[in-house]
N, C-alpha and C positions, 0 to 999 in steps of 0.2 A: 503493499498500499504507498510505502513512506518512497517508494521509485515513481510509482505515479505521480504524485505529488512535486517531486523534485523534476520530473519530465514536463509536466504541467508549467510548475517555474520556470523551464527553459524554456519552452515555446513562447511561453506569453512575454518573455525577453526578448525572444527572437523576433517576434512578433511586432512587438514595440519598436526593436531597431530599424526593422525593415520597413513600419511606419512613417517614423521619424525620418528614414535616408530617404523616403518619397516624399515627404511633404519638405523638406528642407531641398530637394530636388524642384520641386516644382517652386519654391519662394525663389530659386533663383533665375528660373525660367521666368518667371510674372516679374521680380519687382530688381532684377540684375542680370538682364538678357545679354549683358557684354560678358558675362562671366561664364557662358555655357561653352564656349568655345574650350574653356579648360577643364570641362568634366570629365574629358577623355584622359585626360593627362594626369590624372588622380590614381594613382594604383589600385588596382582592384583584387589584389591577391587572393581574395576568397573565391572568386571566379574558378580557379584551377584547382582548388580543393574540393569538388563536387563528388569526388570519390568517397572521401572523408567526413564530408557535412560541411555546413558553413558555420562555423561557431561565432559564439556572440563577442569574442574579441576584435576578430576582423571585422564583424560588420560595426562595431563601435569606433574601431580605425576608420572608416571608412566614412562613418557619420561624424568623427572630427576633423577630418581631411575636408569634407564638404564645409561645416562650419568655419575651420580657419578660411577656407578662401573667402567666404562673406565676410568675416571678421577683419582679415585682411587689407581688402576691398574698400570697406567702409571708412576704415582708418587715413586711406590714401585721398578719398573723395569726401 
């Protein structure tokens, strides 16, 4: 039973991260369209680990990169 709850917590965190990535990407597209060209330059290491599954650390790293892109741009403009 504990394993089920641990997996559920993992899935929720994974789902939350994916939702935040989607929302942050939409924010970039809508509020900072000039940054869209940089989205392909952000490493997406988690895409190559599909046989192991995507872990939260990799998703968090990608989300942090998206947020850093916005923060850096906002400071400069």
